[in-house]
C-alpha angles and dihedrals in degrees: 000000000000121000090252092051091046091051091049091048092048091052090050092052093048091046092052092050093047090051092056112097089216095057105023093106097049108120121257097248093056095040092052095045095049092045093050093045094051094042089054090055097037111034093188106087092219091057093043091051091051093050092043090055090051090052094047090049090056093045097054121324093076089067097056107095091201139345106302118243098200096171092057092042091053090052088053091051092048091050095041092051098045117131094262097046117117120235089250091051092052092051093048093053092049095044091055090058094044088058090068093071119064095222096054093034089062089051097053096092091057100033096114093056104026101082099034090054092049094049090046088056089052090053088049091052090049090065134231096307091055095223116164092010093107106099112219099152130032132183118204110195118204084358104178106180094330094111085070088066088070094108089063093051120091093233130116127250086250094060107115102234115190118189123190127193142143102249114086095197091052090049091052089050093051091050091050091050091050090050089053092047090045093226129142118257144069143220126229135190114232146125106274091187087068099047095168097046140071121343092346095062101081092049093052094045094069129072123249132194091223134013123196119211101175114184093322104109098073092047092051093050091045089057096040122006113232096025093107091057091046090053093050089049091054104046117098109202140129092224132025125198108200122181139184131194117252091210134029122252087266091056098253116139100190094174088298095152094059092044094050093045088056091048091049093048088052091051094053099038113133094007094109093228123155114231138198117193119212124185121202128179093259104020142043112217134192118195109200134193102205100168132062110251 
């Protein structure tokens, strides 16, 4: 295939993906990378389009329970967080939205304890003097709707919370929610599997007190082997919180916890990090101190 033909074919694949309602809001960096990767393996545009859709499904679409209605969800948030709303009412409105994404839906039964236990482990790793346990900046990689769990996190409204994901419409929704809540932070659409490139680069160049990597490493390595290690190499944070699902999206356990623990131990071998393992009913979590304090 000539360069001209390849360029034409690539444009056709990207155009077909962008025309799909399911993938039209995937950010440019991810769409272009996936299209190019699949076209390299499958020169026929029709084949490349099919494989690219499968990859994009694995990356993010598989976790959306239904088509998001962000405008309606934002109205719910604005109503739930009005001045006269009770604390319970605020939580109920937010939980209903969290149930639309598989990752946060699985976390709902343990939501009240999940984040307090994690941040307690961070304080434990900080040592008796508590230095560097105050969280003033937080990176949430492949965040999904997790930034909406902020009310359950023991962090202040001034904590600079940065969420990264592939869907531009989801990112716009999260930013609108944070504006409603009047908390510091932002969300950005980028390709987290290429942390030093494109729109992702600036967010991975800075240092964070804490970085969340919830259930994203196995997905990244399934799509492209080695990308999980590349991400760990790139993140600059004092503490990492890495989690893995205990069951698949279909509900099958298949000894996943032991498998993922072995994978994680391989990823951090020889890094000299200090790790605390936390086991929840739906999630396996590793809290890591990866910087000397």
